[in-house]
C-alpha positions, 0 to 999 in steps of 0.5 A: 330798188327803182320800180317801173310804174305804168305810165299809160295816159289813154282813156277809152271810156266814152261817157258823159261821166268822163273825169277829163270832161268833169275837170276840163284839165289842170293846165291852169296850174302853170304860171300861178303866183307863189304863196309862202307857207306859214312859219310856226315853231314846232311843239318839242313834244312832237316828232319833227320833220325838217324845216322845209316840209314842216310848215306844209305838214302843219298846214294840213294838221291845223287846217279845218277839213272845210278849207284844207283843199283850198289852202293846199291848192294855194301852196301848189300854186305858190310852187310846192311840188307833187312830191312835197305835198305827197310827203306832207300827207304821209307825215301828217298821218304818221304823226297824228294817227297811231296803228293801234288798237289795229293796223287799220280803220283810222290808220288807212290815212297812212296805208292808202298814201301809196295807193293814191300816188299809184293812181295818181301816177297812172292816171291821165296828167289832167287828173294827177291831183285828184287822188292826192286831194282825196287822201288829204280830205280823207286824213282829216276824218282819221285825225279827228277820230284819233283826237277823239279816241286818245289824242295820241300824237308821235313823240321824238325817240328817246335819244338816250336809248338809241344804239350806236352804229355797231349795235343797231342791227343786233338790237333791232333784231332782238327787240323785234324777236322779243316784241319789245316796243321801247327797245325796237323804237330806239333801235329802229331810229339807230338803224335808219341813221346808220344802215343803208336803205336796202339793208333796213328794207330787208331786215323789216321784210323778216317781220311784216308777214310773220302774223296774221293780225290785222288781216295782212295790214302789216305787210301792206304797211311795209310795202306801201311805206317803202314804195312811198319813201322811194318817191318822197326820199330817204330823209323822212324814213326815221318817223316813218319806220318808227311807226311801222315798227310800232305797227308790226309790234301790235299784238292786241293785248295778247300774251307776248307772242315771243313766248306763246303759240298763238294761232296768228303766229303759228303758220310763219313758224310751221313754214320756216320748218318747210324750207329745207324741202324746197330744192336749191334750184327753186327759182328756175322752175317752169310755169305749170298751169295745172298747179294753181287748181291744186292750191285752190282746193287747199284754199277752199278746204285745207289748213294754213299748213296744208296750203304751204305744203301744197306749194312746197310739193309743187316747187319740189317737182320743178314748178315755178314760183310764178305758178304758186303766185298765180294760185295765190292771186286767183285763189284770193280773187275767188274768195272775194267773189264768193263773199264780197266785202272787207275780208275778201278785198284784203286777201287781194290787198295782202297778196299784192303787198306780200308779192311786192316784198317777195320780189324785192327781198334779198335773202332767199330764205325770206323769199321762200318763207313769204311765198309759203306765208302767202299761201297760208294766209288764204285759208286764214282769210277764208276762215275769217270770211266764214265768221262773217257769214256764209260763202257763195258756191262760185268758183274760178272753174264755174265762172262763165265767159259771156259776151257784153250785148253791145260789142261796140261799147262793151266798156260802158256796158260792163261799167254800168253792170258793176253797179247793178249786178257784179256776177254779170259784170264779171261774166261780161269782163271774162267774155270781153277779155276772152274775145280779145278785149284789151284789159288795159282799156278796162283798167284805165276805165276802172281807174277813171271811176275810182277818181269819180266814185271812190269814197273809202280807203279800200277803194283806192287800195283795192283798185291800185293792188288788183289793177297792178297785179293784173300784169303779175298773173300769168296769161292763162289765169289773167282774164279770170283774175281781172273779172273777179276784181269787179266784186270790189270795183266802182261802176258808173252807176255809183254815186260821185264822191263830190270831191272832183268839183271841189278840187277843181275849184280849189286849184283854179283859185 
């Protein structure tokens, strides 16, 4: 399933803090001498990755954080490709960090890899290594955290348990339905070895969004793992999907969800019962800009079931699924505006992941259920946010459009305002876009700020999600959506992360 990626290479933000100015370009990478990777035997207690990429993974694992970027730069100058470095970064995370006790926290070194790739792909050519080097540096802190906590590392699959081709699919479904980790691990290996990639993806879509544990990270992991595998190659699928299976079966020491009725699982089951109310021609509905506000109300005050029922009612009256997604995206943006922070930003990154799964899943029933689940998740995120404090009174409808003071340099003004007063920044973004300003210019500028200022995995995950979803929201709601995103974007007044100069120095050698 090939993807269409943004390939814009233009940057309009006219500032002394431009990443291009800081870097001075990376054209010097061409023609540098080849550096051979260190060859070393692999510990038989660790899952192997193949002769070609294994030495690079080992280098990332074994290099101290203080010298890792320099050593990887040597590999690049020696001929290692972008794709090889991206693969090694993902695989190092897979082998050294487990998605337990939660599919988040230290495991963000894996979850963020696709976001780094998307940022690299969409940024200027001269900046393409910055997000990857940021990811390498971030991996070392996660690796150290895991080593201190448990010393866990991924082991090879138990070959004696791997099923034959004719049984792999059946056993995978049985194991996932019963939340049986050992059986699911072996079945995953058997499935990847014998089934087609598309078939495997569609099986996983049944399970990535079935529960609310880890606030959406399970869906995020499937979407990001699948997208990264399309870049680095299916030959790495087995260890990646074994890790994914381990993540999807995480239920934090609770009773087995297959025999319990827990809050995290209930919406998926309830939504399965609503599918018969969705008409057969649901996919051919018409855009209705009046539908999202009705969803907003259920997101603000209703239950997960009420939110899904509201979506079903709209679909049964001929409203397009696109209008339901508009409600999901903009409703998640509103929650972030009402309470900026970790919960609100995950509402948006989860919506991005679930929309990706919805767009690419083959089974019509799974697609319907993913759409309803995305609606149900918004009230669940709302309740999680309330557990952290009060919610602001701002709504999509009360967001004002105010023109930037300096019309000739609106983006500079907006980026400065993001670091000082995010509500004013949101109003100015809305005003800028409403007056005909180019949203893609703001996206390019925001991405450059990410390269310079990004410090946390959420900076990359969030930016990649909302900047991508700007194109997935209907024109009637697109400006408000991008305006509300400033509540978790970086501005020009945020401190630099310090990696730009180090990366430049490493790559120049």
